[in-house]
C-alpha positions in Angstrom: 17.5 0.7 22.5 19.3 -2.6 23.1 21.9 -3.9 20.6 19.5 -6.6 19.4 16.8 -4.0 18.8 19.3 -1.8 16.9 20.3 -4.7 14.7 16.6 -5.6 14.0 16.0 -2.0 12.9 19.2 -1.4 10.9 17.3 -1.0 7.6 14.9 1.6 9.0 16.4 5.0 8.4 13.4 7.3 8.1 11.6 6.7 11.4 12.5 9.4 13.9 14.5 11.2 11.3 13.4 14.9 11.4 15.4 15.9 8.3 13.5 13.8 5.8 12.5 15.5 2.5 9.2 14.7 0.9 9.7 13.3 -2.6 8.2 15.3 -5.4 8.2 12.4 -7.9 7.3 8.7 -7.8 9.9 7.1 -5.5 9.5 3.4 -4.8 13.1 3.2 -3.5 12.0 5.1 -0.4 10.1 2.1 1.0 11.8 0.4 3.9 11.1 -2.9 5.7 11.9 -4.5 9.0 11.8 -8.0 10.3 8.4 -9.5 11.3 8.8 -10.8 14.9 5.9 -13.2 14.4 6.3 -14.9 11.0 4.9 -18.2 12.3 1.5 -16.6 12.7 -1.0 -15.5 10.1 -2.3 -12.0 10.9 -3.4 -8.9 9.0 -1.8 -5.5 9.0 -4.0 -2.7 7.6 -3.2 0.8 6.5 -5.8 3.4 5.8 -4.4 6.3 3.8 -7.2 9.0 3.5 -5.0 11.7 1.9 -3.7 10.0 -1.3 -3.4 12.2 -4.3 -2.1 11.5 -7.9 -2.6 13.2 -11.2 -4.7 12.2 -14.2 -2.2 11.3 -16.9 -4.3 13.0 -19.6 -5.6 16.2 -18.0 -3.1 16.7 -15.2 -6.0 17.3 -12.8 -5.6 16.0 -9.2 -7.2 12.8 -8.1 -8.0 12.2 -4.5 -8.5 8.8 -2.8 -8.4 6.8 0.4 -6.1 3.9 -0.2 -6.6 0.7 1.9 -3.7 -1.7 2.1 -4.1 -5.0 4.0 -1.4 -7.6 4.1 -0.3 -10.8 5.9 3.4 -10.5 6.5 5.9 -13.2 6.1 9.5 -12.4 7.1 9.4 -8.6 6.3 7.0 -5.8 7.1 6.7 -2.3 5.6 7.8 0.6 7.8 4.9 3.1 8.1 6.8 6.4 7.7 8.5 5.1 4.5 5.0 4.0 3.3 3.7 7.5 4.0 6.5 9.1 2.1 6.1 6.6 -0.8 2.4 7.3 -1.1 3.2 11.1 -1.0 5.5 10.5 -4.0 2.4 9.9 -6.1 1.3 13.5 -5.6 2.8 14.6 -8.9 2.7 11.3 -10.6 0.3 10.8 -13.6 -1.4 7.4 -13.8 -4.9 6.1 -14.0 -6.5 5.0 -10.7 -6.3 1.3 -11.6 -2.6 1.7 -12.4 -1.9 3.4 -9.1 -3.3 0.6 -6.9 -1.5 -2.1 -9.0 1.8 -0.2 -8.8 1.4 0.2 -5.0 0.7 -3.5 -4.6 3.6 -4.5 -6.9 6.1 -2.3 -5.1 5.0 -3.7 -1.7 5.2 -7.3 -3.0 8.8 -6.6 -4.2 9.7 -5.0 -0.8 8.2 -7.6 1.6 7.2 -10.8 -0.3 4.0 -11.0 1.8 1.9 -14.1 2.2 -1.1 -12.1 1.0 -1.8 -8.5 0.1 -4.7 -6.4 -1.2 -4.9 -2.7 -2.2 -8.2 -0.9 -2.6 -8.5 2.7 -3.8 -11.6 4.7 -3.2 -11.3 7.7 -5.4 -13.5 10.8 -5.1 -15.7 11.5 -8.1 -14.6 13.6 -11.0 -17.0 14.2 -13.8 -19.8 12.6 -11.8 -18.2 9.2 -11.5 -16.0 7.6 -8.8 -13.6 4.7 -9.5 -12.7 2.2 -6.8 -10.1 -0.3 -8.1 -9.2 -3.3 -6.1 -6.3 -5.8 -6.6 -4.9 -8.6 -4.5 -2.2 -11.3 -4.5 -1.7 -14.5 -2.7 1.7 -16.3 -2.8 1.5 -18.9 -5.6 1.2 -22.5 -4.7 0.0 -21.8 -1.1 -3.3 -21.4 0.6 -2.9 -17.7 0.2 -3.3 -18.0 -3.5 -6.7 -19.7 -3.0 -7.6 -17.0 -0.5 -6.8 -14.3 -3.0 -8.9 -15.9 -5.6 -11.8 -16.3 -3.2 -11.6 -12.7 -1.9 -11.4 -11.4 -5.5 -14.4 -13.4 -6.6 -16.4 -12.2 -3.6 -15.0 -8.7 -3.5 -17.5 -5.9 -2.9 -20.6 -8.2 -2.9 -22.0 -6.0 -0.2 -20.5 -2.6 -0.6 -20.0 -0.8 2.7 -20.9 2.8 3.3 -18.3 5.0 1.6 -17.7 8.1 3.7 -14.9 9.9 1.8 -17.2 11.5 -0.7 
């Protein structure tokens, strides 16, 4: 790796580190970011996380979901291994489905300050009902704020086939 590449990745400590311990409690500080090499361009980065688990805050029963995260980066991007470890940290965390997706979005906004982000959880049914919370954010005062409003108002108008349940 060149000196320039090492400098660009100085904040990334988990990638390639074989001695990383998986967190057993909610750990937002594990998230890491790196510089976006194309901040002048609008583009989406999408993560599909089909093995998300958390706990019901009332019963302690496990909840399973696929979490979809899509964002348009500005200056910073989330490093994927840190995101994996962060999402794993919800395994013993008790929160309602709606809270989980909003917490994830808030933590990623704090980390990266993206132009736009959305988080969608598709939880498997418990008690005969599934819950699929969706939240999004567009940077205030920009075209991304209007985009967020439009996408929210038109969200799930034509639900796609859900294949995780």
